[in-house]
C-alpha positions, 0 to 999 in steps of 0.5 A, a space after each residue: 500500500 502506497 502512503 501519500 501525504 495530505 492536508 487537514 483543514 481545521 476550523 473553530 467558531 469564535 467565542 464571545 467575549 474574547 476582547 481584543 484577542 479572539 478566542 476559539 472553541 478548538 475543543 469543538 473544531 471541524 476537521 476535514 482531510 483533503 484527498 491528494 487530488 483535492 490538495 492539487 485543486 486547492 493549490 490551483 485555487 491559491 494560484 488563481 487558476 480557478 476562482 472557487 471550489 467545493 468538496 462534499 462528502 467528507 468524514 465518517 458520516 459523509 457530512 462535512 464540506 469545504 467551500 473556498 472562493 476567491 473574493 477579489 482581495 481574499 479567500 473565503 474558507 467555509 467549513 460545514 458539518 451537518 447539524 453544526 454552526 459553519 466556520 467561515 474564515 476570510 484569508 488575505 491573499 498574502 496570508 495564503 502563501 504559507 498554505 501554498 508552501 505547505 501544499 507544495 511540500 506535501 
């Protein structure tokens, strides 16, 4: 069996009352593991070859999704799991560069 490296994407909702420094509910995070092919597609998005993507049917219950869209100055990541609050994170294009580096290393 060939072992292939992949990427996990994790997201958590912000907790109320975090003050100037936001805190997040990491104990209830949503974790989605990309397939090798999805990692390539994410790299294409981060290199502006496509403007959006959506991955459905992840997790043991096939109840997780990831949506990413480029919105002029930033990428909008959205992690969704059935029955839970969606986690939405805007990521500036410049802040996505480390993601690209990680994808290339994998």
